[in-house]
C-alpha positions as CSV (number, residue, x, y, z in Angstrom):
1,M,98.4,72.5,89.6
2,T,95.8,72.6,86.9
3,I,95.1,75.5,84.5
4,A,92.0,76.3,86.5
5,D,94.0,76.6,89.7
6,A,96.4,79.0,87.9
7,I,93.5,81.1,86.6
8,Y,92.0,81.3,90.1
9,L,95.4,82.3,91.5
10,L,95.8,85.0,88.8
11,C,92.3,86.3,89.4
12,A,93.0,86.5,93.2
13,A,96.3,88.3,92.6
14,T,94.8,90.8,90.3
15,S,91.9,91.5,92.6
16,L,94.3,92.0,95.5
17,V,95.9,94.9,93.6
18,A,92.7,96.8,93.0
19,P,92.0,97.8,96.6
20,G,95.6,99.0,97.0
21,L,95.3,101.2,93.9
22,L,92.0,102.6,95.1
23,L,93.4,103.3,98.6
24,R,96.4,105.1,97.1
25,Q,94.0,107.3,95.1
26,F,91.9,107.9,98.2
27,R,94.9,109.1,100.1
28,A,95.7,111.5,97.3
29,R,92.2,112.9,96.7
30,R,90.2,112.1,99.9
31,T,87.0,111.3,97.8
32,P,84.7,109.1,100.0
33,L,83.5,107.0,97.1
34,L,87.1,105.8,96.5
35,L,87.1,104.6,100.1
36,W,83.8,102.8,99.7
37,S,85.1,101.3,96.5
38,C,88.3,100.2,98.2
39,I,86.4,98.4,100.9
40,A,84.1,96.7,98.4
41,F,87.0,95.6,96.2
42,A,88.8,94.3,99.3
43,G,85.8,92.1,100.0
44,L,85.8,90.9,96.4
45,A,89.5,90.1,96.7
46,L,88.7,88.1,99.8
47,N,86.0,86.3,97.8
48,N,88.6,85.4,95.2
49,V,91.0,84.2,97.8
50,L,88.2,82.0,99.2
51,V,87.6,80.6,95.6
52,V,91.3,79.6,95.5
53,V,91.1,78.0,98.9
54,D,87.8,76.3,98.0
55,F,88.6,74.9,94.6
56,G,92.4,74.7,94.8
57,V,93.3,73.8,98.3
58,L,90.4,72.1,100.0
59,R,88.9,70.5,96.8
60,E,86.2,68.1,98.1
61,E,86.7,68.3,101.8
62,V,84.7,71.5,102.6
63,D,82.3,73.5,100.6
64,L,82.9,77.2,101.0
65,A,80.0,78.3,98.7
66,L,78.0,79.9,101.5
67,P,80.9,82.0,103.0
68,R,81.9,83.0,99.4
69,A,78.4,84.2,98.7
70,L,78.1,86.1,102.0
71,V,81.5,87.8,101.5
72,A,80.4,88.8,97.9
73,A,77.0,90.1,99.1
74,A,78.7,92.1,101.9
75,A,81.1,93.6,99.4
76,M,78.4,94.6,96.9
77,T,76.2,95.9,99.8
78,T,79.1,98.1,100.8
79,L,79.5,99.5,97.3
80,V,75.8,100.2,96.9
81,Y,75.8,101.9,100.3
82,G,78.7,104.1,99.3
83,L,77.1,105.0,96.0
84,V,73.8,105.9,97.7
85,R,75.5,107.9,100.4
86,E,77.5,109.9,97.7
87,C,74.3,110.6,95.7
88,D,72.7,112.0,98.9
89,S,75.6,114.3,99.6
């Protein structure tokens, strides 16, 4: 395991905690923006897991650049949708 692999793993682990904390706050306050943020950060956590798989596990066999970009775009689209929806409310 290289230093880069360790950093990718730490980033993925940290990003997996964020949706859990947002979901816990959503359960306490029932603010819809917290739910939209939780969904978006879960997508970003999935993106980080794909980075670990792409660069750490698969290395040169398969390029996961397109799936990573699609997951990140979907996560950001979800967050923007939630922000716009909350502004209209």
